[in-house]
N, C-alpha and C positions, 0 to 999 in steps of 0.2 A: 620540193619544190617553193628558195630561199624561207622556206619559214612560212609559208602563203596556203592555209589549207581546202582543196577545191573542189567546189562540189560537182562530178562526177554524172554525166548524163543521163545514169537508169536513177541514180538521184535524186537528180535535179523532174523527170520525168514524176513520178512518188511525189516530188514534193508540192508538183500543181496538181493531180491531181487530186491532192489531198486537203488542198487547199480552198483549193476550186468548192470544194465537195460538201467542208466547211464552212465555207461563205455562201454555201449558196443555204444548207443548214438556216443558216439567222438573221439569213432573209426570207423567208417565208418563213420562220416564226416571230420576227420584229412585220411580217404583214398580217400578219392573223390577229397577233397583237395590237398589228393598226383597226385594221377591225374589229376586232371584238371588244376595242376600252374605247370608242365615237358610239359604234352599237349598242352598249352599255349606258353613255353615260360619263363614264369617265375622264372619257377627254373632251379635248373642243376639237372643234375643222380641225385651225390651225395646228393641235400640237399632233394631231395627227398625220396629219399633211406631212407635218416634219419628221416624223420616225415611218411612212413610205419613203420617204424620199431617202433617206437612210437604208429603208428595207432590199430600195431600188440598188442603192450605191453598193451596197453588198451586192445584190444578183449585177451587176457589171464586173467587177472586182471578183463572183463567179467564171463569166463570161472568162473574164481576158485567161484567169486561171489555165480555164474550160482551154480553149484556145492556141498555149502554149504548150497543154500538154498538148497538145492536137500533135500539133509541132515538131515536136518530139520524139515522138511515135509514128510521125509519116516520114519524118530524118531519119529514124535510126534502127527505122522500120522489126519494131520490135512492138507487144505490147503489156508491154507490165505499166499497172493503174490499168487495164479496161475496159474492168464494170462502173471500178469512180468517177475514172474518168469521161467516160462514156455520157453515168446518171447525172456529171454535175453539168455538164456539157449538152445537155438539153433541155433538165429542168432549171437551167439558165436561158433558154431563150425558152420557153412555155413563161417563166416566173417572168419573166421580161414585154412581155408580149402585150399585158395590159399598162402598167402603169409609162412605158414609152407611147403606145397609140394612143394614152390619155393626154401627156406630154402635147408628144403634131399637131391633135386635136385644139390643143389651146393654145398653138401658130400661127392653128391655119382657120379655123375658126371664127367669126367673128368677133370682137369682143365685145357680148350681152351676154344678160342671164335675164328679157325680153323673149318672145319669138312668133309669128302672128302672120293670118295669110293675107291679113287686111292690118293695114300700116297706116293710114286713114280714118280708119269707122275700126279698130279693136274688140271683139268682143269682148264682156267687161262682165268684171268676178259676183256674184251676187253671195249664192248659200258662204263658197271657199271670201268671201268679206270682210266679212269677219271674223279672222280667222292672223291674225297679226304678224305679216312676213320682214322681217331684217328686211327684205327690198319694198320698196314704194311697188307698190297696188298702179301706180299712174305710164300708161305707158309712154316714153318720151320716145316720139319718132322724130325730134326734128335735134336729137340731143346732135353733138360731131361728136366722131370717132375717126377714129385710124383707117384706113381704108383704102389699101392698091397707092397708098405715098399718098394717102392728098386727109383729106380733112372734109366727106360726109354724114349727111342723116343721119339714121340710123334707121331711116324710109329708104333713103337708094339705095343704102348696102344691101336689106331683104334685099330688095323686087330684083340689081341688081345677079348678087348671090342669087339665092331662091326662087329664080323668076317665075317654076315650076312650081311653088304652094306661092308666093303673095300676086299670083292670075286674078277673073275672076273663077270662082270659081262657080258659076251662072252656067244656067244653059241643062242646071239635072232635068229631065224629062218623066219628072216623076213628083205628088207632088209633097212641100213640109214637109206634111206628118210620117208616107209612107221615108222622108230620105231620114228627118229621126229619124224613125226606127233601123236605119242601113247603123248609122250611126253609133250609135246604144248599143249598137251588134260587132260593132269591130271597134267595141270599147270596150264588154267583157273582150272580146276573144284578144286581145297583144295584158289584157288583165292588167289595168285600169283601174284602185278603187273609185267608184262610179262616189263621190259625198249627193250628190239633190241635178233632178232630172225631175226636168218640169215638156210632157206632151202640150199645156198647158202653150206655153210663153219658148214654142222648139232652145227648150236650153241641155243641159248638158253641164254637169259641171265635177268634174278625176285628179284624184293625184296618182301621183307613180316614184315608184321610191326609184334613188342608183346605185346599179349590183354589189356599192361596196359599200360607201360607206351609211344608205339610207336617204340621200339628201334628196329633203319632196319636192319635185315639180309643180305647184297647181295646171291644172289644162279645166280650160273651160270651149263649151262646144255651144256654134248658135248659127241655125237653121230663118230662112229668108225667105219669101215667096222671092221666082222672078219673074217674069210676066208671067202669062198667064195663067198656066198651067202648071212652067215649071219647080226648083227651086232653088238656093244657096250656100252653100257650105261657109262659113268659118269655121276658123283655132289659135287658140291663142296658146303656149303654154311660158309661164315667170316661174325660178327658181322661188324659193321661198331666204335660201341667204347664204349669201357669195355674190361677187361679182362676177365673173366666167364663168356658164355654163358650159365650155372647154363643144360645145356644135349639136351638147347633146335635147333640150328644147329643140333645133327644128329636126332630131334627128328624130322624132318625136313625133310631131307632125311630114314627113314622111310616114312615115310604121302606118302614120292612122291612116292616107290616101291608100296606101297600099291597101286597106286593108280593108278600105271602104274603096277594093272596086272602081272609081271610077267615071 
């Protein structure tokens, strides 16, 4: 054809499937490498995030090529490289779920790293205050952040976005001591690591790690008297490092109250 080589539809279909599978394998290896390196202390969070972004790019490439394979297969009604194509397509969808969900929550969540049910009087760390994190232990309720096209305080944003978390958690018709032990049981069921538990002070401090990079969040639970016979419970979860938590700490507080059976 005028000296030009043309790739036949069959060859293109084979090429798309093989390249998609190769990109998927490379992306998975890069992703596993990022997680392993940061867990072993061989890479910083920034370096691991860069490597994970590269792995995600490979996963997206695998998905695009797998979709091209699928289009070719359906158009031609031919199953050339069927196994490779289907593995690449399904594998890319599974592989991309977590990084893309993480990116989505990064855009949808508040740009903060510290969440509490009581922005006006947040629970304070005692035992964990001795750990020196990259972030400050001071809860900045009055700091302005972008929210719904405006600059509002963190306290306002928390009340508006998470009303079920920041409403006064009072009215529990159980004594503070009973509420404390119910809270302790919820912490155990969630798999958080208890650092300090004081029935005298009605305070529990714990930590939780993120799934992939093992980033640590510190959590404090405070129980107080509410009324004559009732009690009130408040929580705070703060990331030790990183300016954003992608909604993880709010999710931890929600998980606690789900387990607590308010």
